[in-house]
C-alpha positions, 0 to 999 in steps of 0.5 A: 778187499777179498770180498771185492776180489770175489765179485770181480772174479764172478763178473769176469767169469759171467762176461767170458761165458756170455762172449764165448764162441757159439759155433756148431760142433755138428760134424755133418753141418761142418762137412757141408760148410767146408764144401758149400762153395765148391760143391753146393749141391753136395752140401745141400744133400748133406744138410737135407739128410738131417731129419728134423733140423729144427730139433737140433740145439739152437747153435746147430740149427742156426748153423744149419739154416745159414749153410742151407740158405747159402747152398740154395742160393749157390744152386740158384734155387728160387727162395720164396721167404726169408724165414729160414735165414732169419733164424740164423740172423736172430741167433748170431745177432747176440753171439760173438761170431761176427763172420757168421752174423755178417754172412747171415745178414748178407744172405738175408739182403740177397733174398730180400732183394730177389723178393723185391724188398729193396729197402729191407735189402739195403738195411740188411746189407748195411748191417752186414757191412758194419759187422764184417768190418771187424773180420778179414772176410774180404770176399763177403765184404766185397759181395756186400758192397757190390750189392749195395752198389747195384741197388744205388745203380738201379736207383740211378744214384751213380756216384754212390754206386761207383763208390761202393763198386770201387770198395768192393773191387778192393776187397776182391783184389785182396781176396784174389777173386778174379771172377768177381773182379770182372763184375766190378770192372763191368759195373764201374765201366757202366757207372763211368758211362752214366756219369759221362767220364771220358770214353777211354776210361769207360772202355778201359774198365770194360776191357778189364772186365772182358779180360778177367771174364775170359780168364775165369771162363765166365762166358755169360759175363764175357758176352754181356760185356762184349755186346755192351761194348758194341752198344758203346761203340754204336756211334763211333765205329760201325764195323766194330760195333757190328762185330761185338753186337753180333756176339750178343745176338748169337749168345742171348737168343731172348734179346735178339730183337734188341740186338737186331736193331743195332745190327740193322742200323750199323749195316745201314750205315755200312751200306749193306742193305740186304743185311740191314733189311733182314735184321730190321724185320727181326728188330720190329717184332712185338718183343722188341724193347722201346729203346731198340724200336727207335733205333730200328726206325732210324735204321729203316730211315737210313736204309730207305734214304740210301736206296733213294726211297725218300718217302719211306725214309720220311715215314720211318723218320716220323715214326722214330721221332714220334716214338722217341718223343713218347719214350723220352716223355716216359723216361723223363717221368720215370726219372723225375719220379725216381728223384722224388722217391729216390732211395733215402740213404739217410733213412737206411743209416737210421735203421742201421743205427737202430740195429746197432743200438738193438745189438748193444741193448742185448749186451746191456741185458747181460749187464743187468744180470750181472748188476743183480749179482753186483749191486755195488756196480749198478750206479756206475753201469747206468751212468756209463750206459747213458753216456754211451747212448748220448754219444750214439745219438750225437753220432747218429744225428751227425750221420743224418746231416751228412747224408741229407747234404749228400742226397741234396747235392745228388738230387740237384745234379740229377735235376740239372742233368734232366734239364740238360737232357730236355734241351739236348733233345731239342737240339737233336730233333732240330738237327735231324729235322733239318737233315731229313726235310731235304728228302721229302719230295711232296710240298704238301707233305713237307709243309705239314711235316714242317709245321708239326716238327716246328711246334715240337722243336722251337722253344717258346718264350714261355718254355724259356722262362720255365727253363731259366727258372728251373736252372735258377732253382737248381743253383739256389736262386743265385742267378736271380741274385746276379740279376739284382746285383747287375741290373743292366743284364737283360733277359737274353743275357740270363738265357746265355748265363743259364745255358753256361751254368748247364755246361752246354757248349757254344755250338749247342747254345747257338742252335737253341738260341738260333744264333751264329757263333759270332753273334754268341761271342758278341753277346758274351762280350756285352754281358762282360761289359754289363757286369764290369769284368775285363774282356780277357776274362773267360765268361764261362769261368767267371759264371762257374765261379760265381754261380756254382 
């Protein structure tokens, strides 16, 4: 019995030694750590005053690398390599210091993101999220989730981005960090806008971002939000849009050609030709962005139209139309590429799981040393380890399946939005064409312009077939199954059902199918008869329940 007590005492002692705190006691490093948030330049000078920090003990050098990297980032220094922070990451990975380990992974992700290594940055941030979950470091938890949200936003995975921004916001509220809350409110507003949330909700979060930025004296974020509000109000309130965009024009000189396009357009719509022409000249500079050039050409078209110069207005409109078409095709290509190459969150979780397993293996190494002293425990430890490994593998497989399902749903939703964008572009082209062709005076010009735009605006039967097939694929061939079940349905019926699946309103459906609303209602009633449902039942509700 005494023999067993002795070995249990040795086991406990070794375990406690292996898990003891391994933080630094170096006074200079501790002083730098205390002031790095408030005065990073002073912290940086303290750390650089230590000659040959690589000769310090392992725990002191790891702490030095951590605080040094944080001070560099706080001073916005350009970091070319992650080699310094990796020293901290490797040291704290096997320590019992989750705060330092989590911060090290966060800083690693931050650096890799600035170096353009998006996938590696995501893995680092996910590992930081996992480690910091064991701590009360709400500020760093918020920063980690904010960065994950930003990466999802860049890859246009807006629903995931919104989830992480809201998690980040909750942590910043707990830590009372209003400065960072403003950035979360700004990004939540942008995610809402991309996901077509109600405009009032978009502006609600944008106004909160404006309020908190002003309270914290963050002028850069304040004017970014204000000018973005001007863009959001672009088609709703020309005067207010003009006022807000003017702030961005004054505060961000490098983006003046971009903002000048919006100013030219709003001045044109407010019938102030002198101001409109002044900003039009600026907006058409070589440094203007593609999106702003389309707006510039439209501004020029309205400007000339208001002054009775229909020929020039027509030329501007043609430029806007052709440039918009070019930009749209490139945008479609980029979006399709992003769908195909969309950041694989499942793969990230696999890498995150492998890092967790790597951490656990380090603990197992300590266990192996203990096993050498306690031969009698080796069998039970191996059994326990194998059991834990199987549970981890099962958990990893479960996570992979969940993320694959989420990614598939995200991909289908984005494909659906892209298809709807294609059709919406056709509608906008047709409506603008009908509006502007009235201002073309030359019959020969008018006929030529009519032929060219008709080719681009009218959807051929071949294109219709492609669209309906694409909608059918998005909804897992349920439209084809519907046709097999109700064989009386005709191809024109399938067109109407496909547009309903895309949640397109009846006015846009009429424009695409060249029908009046009465004809469309009549067509829907015919569809109801062919599928055998009561006329009082809404066809849209029935299709959404059946197809989706």
